[in-house]
C-alpha positions in Angstrom: -31.2 61.3 -71.7 -34.4 60.9 -70.6 -34.1 57.6 -72.1 -30.9 56.9 -69.9 -32.7 57.9 -66.8 -35.5 55.7 -67.7 -33.1 52.8 -68.4 -31.3 53.2 -65.1 -34.7 53.6 -63.0 -35.7 50.6 -64.8 -32.4 48.4 -63.5 -32.7 50.2 -59.9 -36.3 48.7 -59.9 -35.2 45.3 -61.0 -32.1 45.3 -58.5 -33.1 46.9 -55.2 -32.0 44.2 -53.2 -28.4 43.3 -54.8 -27.9 47.2 -54.5 -28.5 47.4 -50.7 -26.4 44.4 -50.0 -23.6 45.7 -52.0 -23.9 49.2 -49.8 -24.1 47.4 -46.4 -20.7 45.3 -47.5 -19.4 48.6 -47.9 -20.2 50.2 -44.8 -19.4 47.2 -42.6 -15.9 47.1 -44.4 -15.2 50.6 -43.6 -16.3 50.2 -40.0 -14.3 47.1 -39.4 -11.1 49.0 -41.0 -11.6 51.8 -38.5 -11.8 49.3 -35.6 -8.9 47.3 -36.4 -6.8 50.3 -36.9 -5.8 49.2 -40.5 -4.3 46.0 -39.2 -4.6 43.0 -41.1 -5.3 40.3 -37.9 -8.6 38.9 -37.9 -10.8 39.5 -34.9 -10.6 36.1 -33.2 -6.9 36.2 -33.5 -6.3 39.0 -30.7 -6.0 39.0 -27.0 -5.8 41.7 -24.6 -3.7 41.3 -21.4 -5.4 41.6 -18.1 -5.0 40.5 -14.6 -6.4 37.3 -14.0 -6.4 34.2 -11.8 -4.4 31.3 -12.7 -4.6 27.8 -11.5 -2.7 24.5 -12.1 -4.9 21.6 -11.5 -4.3 17.6 -11.7 -7.3 15.5 -12.7 -7.4 11.9 -11.6 -9.6 9.0 -11.5 -9.8 6.8 -8.2 -11.7 4.8 -6.1 -13.4 5.4 -2.7 -12.1 3.5 0.3 -12.6 3.2 4.0 -9.9 5.6 5.6 -8.7 2.4 7.2 -10.1 -1.0 6.7 -9.0 -3.7 9.4 -8.8 -7.7 8.3 -8.7 -9.5 11.5 -7.5 -13.1 12.5 -7.0 -15.4 15.4 -3.0 -15.2 16.8 -3.6 -19.0 17.7 -5.3 -21.9 16.4 -8.2 -23.3 18.5 -12.1 -24.1 18.5 -14.1 -21.0 18.4 -16.0 -21.0 21.8 -18.1 -17.9 20.9 -18.7 -15.1 18.2 -19.9 -11.9 20.1 -20.6 -9.8 16.9 -22.4 -10.3 13.3 -21.8 -8.5 9.9 -23.3 -5.1 10.0 -22.8 -4.3 13.7 -21.0 -1.3 14.9 -18.1 -1.7 16.9 -15.6 0.6 18.9 -12.0 -0.2 19.6 -11.3 -3.1 22.0 -14.5 -4.7 21.5 -14.4 -8.3 21.5 -15.7 -9.9 18.3 -14.8 -13.5 18.7 -13.0 -16.1 20.8 -11.4 -19.4 21.0 -11.3 -21.5 24.2 -9.0 -20.2 26.5 -10.0 -21.9 29.9 -6.4 -22.9 30.5 -4.7 -19.6 29.6 -7.4 -17.8 31.5 -6.2 -19.9 34.6 -2.7 -19.0 34.0 -3.4 -15.2 34.2 -5.4 -16.1 37.4 -2.3 -17.8 38.7 0.0 -15.3 37.7 -2.2 -12.4 39.4 -2.1 -14.3 42.4 1.8 -14.3 42.1 1.9 -10.8 41.9 -0.3 -10.3 44.9 1.9 -12.5 46.9 5.2 -10.8 45.9 3.6 -7.4 46.5 2.6 -8.4 50.1 5.9 -10.0 50.6 7.7 -6.6 49.5 5.2 -4.3 51.5 6.0 -6.2 54.6 10.0 -6.1 54.0 9.6 -2.9 54.0 7.1 -2.4 57.1 9.4 -4.5 59.0 8.9 -8.2 60.4 6.7 -8.7 63.5 7.3 -11.6 66.2 4.1 -13.3 65.3 4.9 -13.0 61.6 7.7 -14.6 61.9 6.4 -17.7 64.0 3.8 -18.0 61.1 6.4 -18.4 58.8 8.3 -20.8 60.7 5.0 -22.8 60.9 4.6 -22.8 57.2 8.2 -23.8 56.5 7.8 -26.6 59.1 4.6 -28.1 57.6 6.2 -28.1 54.1 9.0 -29.8 55.4 6.6 -32.4 57.1 4.7 -32.7 54.1 7.9 -33.6 51.9 8.9 -36.1 54.8 5.7 -37.6 54.3 6.4 -38.1 50.8 9.6 -39.7 51.1 8.0 -42.3 53.4 5.2 -43.1 50.9 8.0 -44.1 48.3 8.5 -47.7 49.6 4.6 -48.3 50.0 4.1 -47.0 46.6 7.0 -49.0 44.7 5.8 -52.2 46.8 2.2 -52.0 45.4 3.6 -51.0 41.7 6.0 -54.2 41.8 3.1 -56.3 42.8 0.6 -55.0 40.2 3.3 -55.1 37.5 4.4 -58.5 38.5 0.8 -59.8 38.1 0.4 -58.3 34.9 3.3 -59.7 33.2 3.9 -63.0 35.2 0.2 -64.0 36.2 -2.0 -62.5 33.5 0.4 -63.6 30.7 1.0 -67.4 32.5 -1.0 -68.9 29.8 0.5 -66.8 26.8 4.0 -67.4 27.6 5.4 -70.8 28.7 9.2 -71.1 29.7 11.1 -73.8 28.1 14.9 -74.4 28.8 16.3 -71.2 29.1 13.9 -69.2 27.2 10.1 -67.8 26.8 7.8 -69.2 24.0 4.1 -68.1 23.0 1.6 -70.9 23.5 0.2 -70.3 20.1 1.4 -69.2 17.0 1.7 -65.5 15.8 1.6 -64.0 12.5 5.4 -63.9 12.0 8.4 -66.0 13.7 10.0 -62.3 13.9 6.8 -61.2 16.2 7.3 -64.5 18.4 11.2 -63.9 18.9 10.5 -60.2 19.9 7.5 -60.9 22.3 9.6 -64.1 24.0 12.6 -61.4 24.3 10.3 -58.8 25.8 9.4 -61.5 28.4 12.7 -62.5 29.2 14.0 -58.9 29.8 10.6 -58.4 32.2 12.0 -61.3 34.4 15.4 -59.6 34.7 13.7 -56.1 35.3 11.7 -57.5 38.3 14.4 -59.1 39.8 16.4 -55.6 39.6 13.3 -53.8 41.0 13.1 -56.1 44.0 16.4 -55.7 45.0 16.2 -52.1 44.7 13.0 -51.8 46.9 14.7 -54.0 49.5 17.7 -51.2 49.7 15.0 -48.5 51.1 15.0 -50.0 54.6 17.1 -47.4 56.5 18.0 -45.8 53.3 18.5 -41.6 53.1 16.0 -39.4 51.3 18.4 -39.5 48.4 18.7 -43.0 47.8 14.8 -43.3 48.0 14.4 -40.9 45.2 16.9 -42.6 43.1 15.2 -45.9 43.5 11.8 -43.9 42.5 13.2 -42.9 39.5 14.7 -46.0 38.3 11.2 -47.6 38.7 9.9 -45.9 35.8 12.4 -48.0 33.5 11.1 -51.2 35.0 7.7 -50.2 34.5 8.3 -49.1 30.7 9.8 -52.5 30.1 6.4 -54.2 31.3 4.6 -51.9 29.2 6.5 -52.7 26.0 6.0 -56.5 26.6 2.1 -55.7 27.0 1.9 -53.6 24.2 3.7 -56.1 22.0 1.5 -59.2 23.3 -1.6 -57.2 22.5 -0.3 -56.5 19.1 0.0 -59.9 18.2 -3.5 -60.9 19.6 -5.2 -58.4 17.6 -3.3 -59.1 14.5 -5.3 -60.0 11.3 -4.3 -63.7 11.5 -5.1 -64.0 15.1 -8.4 -61.6 15.8 -10.6 -64.3 14.4 -9.2 -66.9 16.8 -11.7 -66.8 19.6 -10.0 -69.0 21.8 -7.6 -66.3 22.6 -10.6 -64.0 24.0 -9.5 -64.8 27.4 -5.9 -63.8 26.8 -6.9 -60.4 25.4 -8.8 -59.6 28.1 -6.1 -60.4 30.7 -3.6 -58.1 28.4 -6.1 -55.4 28.5 -6.7 -55.5 32.2 -3.1 -55.9 32.9 -2.4 -52.8 30.5 -4.7 -50.8 32.5 -3.4 -52.1 35.7 0.1 -51.1 34.8 -0.6 -47.7 33.6 -2.4 -46.8 37.0 0.8 -47.9 39.0 2.7 -45.9 36.5 0.9 -42.6 37.0 1.1 -43.1 40.9 4.8 -42.9 40.6 5.0 -39.8 38.3 2.6 -38.1 40.7 4.8 -39.2 43.6 7.7 -37.7 42.0 6.1 -34.7 40.6 4.7 -34.1 44.4 8.5 -34.3 45.4 9.7 -31.7 43.3 6.7 -29.3 44.1 7.3 -29.8 47.6 11.1 -28.6 47.4 10.2 -25.6 45.6 7.4 -25.2 48.2 10.1 -25.6 51.0 12.7 -23.1 49.1 9.9 -20.3 48.8 9.0 -21.0 52.5 12.3 -20.6 53.6 13.2 -17.5 51.7 9.9 -15.8 53.2 11.1 -16.6 56.9 14.6 -15.2 56.0 13.0 -12.3 54.3 11.3 -12.0 57.4 14.1 -12.3 59.9 16.5 -10.3 57.9 16.3 -6.7 58.2 15.2 -4.4 55.4 18.2 -3.7 53.6 18.8 -2.1 50.4 19.7 -5.7 48.8 16.7 -7.4 50.5 14.4 -4.6 49.4 15.8 -4.8 45.9 15.7 -8.6 45.6 11.7 -8.6 46.7 11.2 -5.9 44.2 13.1 -7.9 41.4 10.7 -10.9 42.7 7.7 -8.7 41.8 8.9 -7.5 38.4 9.3 -11.0 37.4 6.1 -11.8 38.4 4.6 -9.2 36.8 6.3 -9.8 33.6 5.1 -13.5 33.7 1.6 -11.9 34.2 2.0 -9.6 31.3 2.8 -12.5 29.2 0.0 -14.5 30.1 -2.4 -11.7 29.3 -0.7 -11.6 26.2 -1.3 -15.0 25.2 -4.7 -15.0 26.4 -5.3 -11.9 24.4 -4.3 -13.9 21.2 -7.4 -16.0 21.8 -9.6 -13.1 21.3 -10.1 -11.0 18.3 -11.1 -7.5 18.7 -12.0 -4.5 16.9 -8.9 -1.9 16.9 -10.8 1.0 15.4 -14.4 2.4 15.1 -16.3 1.1 12.5 -18.8 -1.7 11.2 -18.1 -5.2 10.7 -18.7 -5.8 6.6 -17.6 -9.3 6.9 -17.7 -12.1 9.6 -16.7 -15.5 8.4 -16.6 -17.8 11.7 -19.4 -19.7 13.7 -19.0 -21.2 17.3 -17.6 -24.5 17.3 -15.2 -24.0 14.3 -11.5 -25.1 14.3 -9.5 -22.1 13.3 -6.1 -22.1 12.3 -3.3 -19.2 12.8 -3.7 -16.7 10.7 -7.1 -17.4 9.1 -9.2 -14.3 8.4 -12.5 -14.2 10.0 -13.6 -10.8 9.9 -13.5 -7.0 8.4 -13.8 -3.9 9.8 -14.3 -0.8 8.0 -13.7 2.4 9.4 -16.7 4.8 10.0 -14.8 7.7 10.2 -13.7 9.5 6.9 -13.6 7.9 3.5 -10.7 8.6 1.2 -9.8 8.2 -2.2 -6.9 6.1 -3.6 -5.7 7.4 -7.2 -2.5 7.0 -9.2 -0.9 10.2 -10.4 1.3 10.2 -13.8 5.1 10.8 -13.5 4.3 14.3 -15.4 2.0 15.5 -12.9 3.3 14.3 -9.5 6.1 17.3 -9.2 3.0 19.7 -9.3 1.4 18.3 -6.1 1.9 18.9 -2.5 0.4 17.5 0.6 -2.4 19.3 1.8 -3.6 20.5 -1.7 -7.1 20.9 -2.0 -9.3 18.8 -4.1 -13.0 18.9 -6.0 -14.5 15.6 -6.1 -17.4 14.2 -8.1 -18.7 10.9 -7.8 -20.1 8.9 -10.5 -23.1 7.9 -8.6 -24.4 11.6 -7.9 -23.2 13.2 -11.5 -20.9 16.1 -12.1 -23.6 18.6 -10.1 -22.9 17.1 -6.7 -19.2 18.3 -5.7 -17.3 17.2 -2.5 -14.4 18.7 -0.9 -11.4 16.9 -0.1 -7.5 17.2 0.5 -4.3 15.7 -0.5 -2.6 14.2 2.3 -0.4 11.3 1.0 1.8 11.1 -1.8 3.9 7.6 -2.3 7.5 8.0 -2.6 7.7 4.9 -4.7 6.7 4.9 -8.0 3.9 2.2 -9.1 4.5 1.0 -12.7 0.7 0.6 -14.9 1.4 -0.7 -18.2 4.8 0.2 -18.4 4.2 3.8 -17.2 5.6 5.2 -13.7 2.7 6.5 -11.6 2.4 7.5 -8.2 0.0 6.5 -5.7 -1.9 9.3 -3.5 -4.7 9.5 -0.9 -7.1 12.2 -0.8 -9.4 12.5 2.0 -12.9 14.1 2.0 -13.0 17.1 4.1 -16.5 15.8 6.1 -18.4 12.6 6.5 -21.3 12.1 4.1 -23.5 9.5 4.6 -23.9 9.1 0.5 -20.3 8.3 0.3 -19.8 4.4 0.0 -16.6 2.4 -0.4 -16.1 1.3 -4.0 -17.6 4.2 -5.6 -15.7 5.9 -8.7 -14.4 9.2 -7.9 -13.0 11.6 -10.4 -10.4 14.4 -8.7 -9.3 17.8 -9.7 -6.6 18.8 -7.4 -5.6 22.7 -7.0 -2.1 22.2 -7.4 -1.4 25.9 -7.5 -3.2 29.1 -7.8 -2.2 32.8 -8.8 -4.2 35.7 -8.4 -3.8 39.2 -10.2 -1.0 37.7 -12.7 -0.6 38.8 -16.3 -0.9 35.8 -18.9 -1.4 35.0 -22.4 -2.5 31.9 -24.2 0.1 29.6 -24.9 -0.4 29.8 -28.7 0.2 33.3 -28.4 4.2 32.3 -27.3 6.8 31.8 -29.9 9.8 30.2 -28.7 13.5 29.9 -30.3 15.9 28.5 -28.2 15.4 29.9 -24.4 14.1 33.1 -25.8 10.0 33.4 -25.7 8.0 36.0 -27.8 4.8 37.4 -28.6 3.6 39.9 -31.0 2.2 43.1 -30.1 -0.7 44.9 -31.9 0.0 48.7 -31.7 -2.6 51.1 -31.9 -2.1 51.7 -35.7 -2.6 48.1 -36.4 1.1 47.0 -37.0 2.7 44.2 -34.9 6.2 44.1 -33.6 7.7 41.4 -31.6 8.5 41.8 -27.9 10.6 39.2 -25.5 8.7 38.1 -22.4 9.6 35.9 -19.3 7.2 33.3 -18.3 6.2 31.7 -15.4 3.6 28.8 -14.8 1.0 27.3 -17.2 -2.5 27.4 -15.7 -4.9 24.4 -16.7 -6.8 26.6 -19.0 -3.9 26.7 -21.4 -2.8 30.3 -20.6 0.6 31.3 -19.2 2.0 33.5 -16.6 4.0 36.3 -18.0 6.5 37.6 -15.5 7.8 40.5 -17.4 7.8 42.1 -20.8 3.9 42.9 -21.2 1.7 45.3 -19.5 -2.1 45.1 -18.9 -4.2 46.5 -21.6 -1.5 45.2 -24.4 -3.1 43.5 -27.3 -1.6 40.4 -28.8 -1.5 38.8 -32.0 -2.8 35.2 -31.8 -2.3 34.3 -35.4 0.2 31.8 -36.3 1.2 33.6 -39.8 
């Protein structure tokens, strides 16, 4: 016996560590069995149901853009007269950035403003009622206008006679050495580059004789003629002058053709033709000016007559309405003139900063050519594309958290979803939907073009029961989880689920109570 004890003692001394390890394993196993109530479920595969906050989030990546960017161009073509702002300048709505030459349109605006002022005065006088002295003034204005028209008619004969003399000298005297009359037709006194040119020139010279003879007869009929007849002769004079111009142009072309330009003997003819063309053009201008003066003065007389009639007529409803209509027409013309003038200027439509200015004074710009870009200085926004699977989760005014690659994940910016495009955008064959997220505050660190990582809070539920998705078994439309009882046994129980959170947990609407333990194992 002593020998067996000694042997055992010797074994214990040699294997003390092994015996201690076996004892610890036995103790730990007994403790775990008591804690799990006899269940076979491993510790990492259990979940205790409790109230929690469940959120649905949608994460997207997008690019920061200005809330609005305006690409500006002229609405008319023209030469740039002045550039008022440069890149980097801060601008406000309505501030002019550049303009093209617009003196003519500015004059039209001034004229239209004067017309409006006149019609306003006419209406005011009509409503006030005419005074005798006002009527006399209008009568004098009408008489003066009529006298001016008579003077123009009186000038017709003298103007035409002067023009006739000039054209006769230009085509007959100054061309006498160039064309000679033989038998029944004219011929050039030198050889032209082609026979056809000579024929054309000779024919036009013959036609001028016919035109001048007819013109002279018409001028002779002006003695004692009425105003209408005088105006008819004046109008016909333009045709006679056109025939003379055609002859002079053809003659000049022959004298400056390749085969004749080196002939210095023709220099005198070239000088004569040039002088003749200038003189004829001057007379043509005089006739055109007189015709325009007649037309304008008739309008003036009509205006003066209408003003006098308005002065004399009582302020009837009809006359007041007519005056108001006349005022409305002039105001409309003024508005149209201002619109046309405005098309020659580029103005900023927003508060912002000029990021691009591509025009200089003196450049010729065409309609629609971009010259400037203004980026809004107000809130920035993020534009991103949301997959089709997530778009139904989102709604306008969903809040968002944003991080920018430039500042890392620790710097978070608040934002909100304010736009969802109803039309899809297909990217690589996959339907997506464009959304816009606006930063909650202006922050000088935010720059256009930065990459933004956006987490949109689509839905948030507080104090709801939830279980991990992997705890749920689904057969058909029935969803169940396995409940671990106090004695360690498991039973299957049907549940009704709600939303799925971004953390992988699923809301339980019915079938579970807080504090119950769920078996997560897949066996």
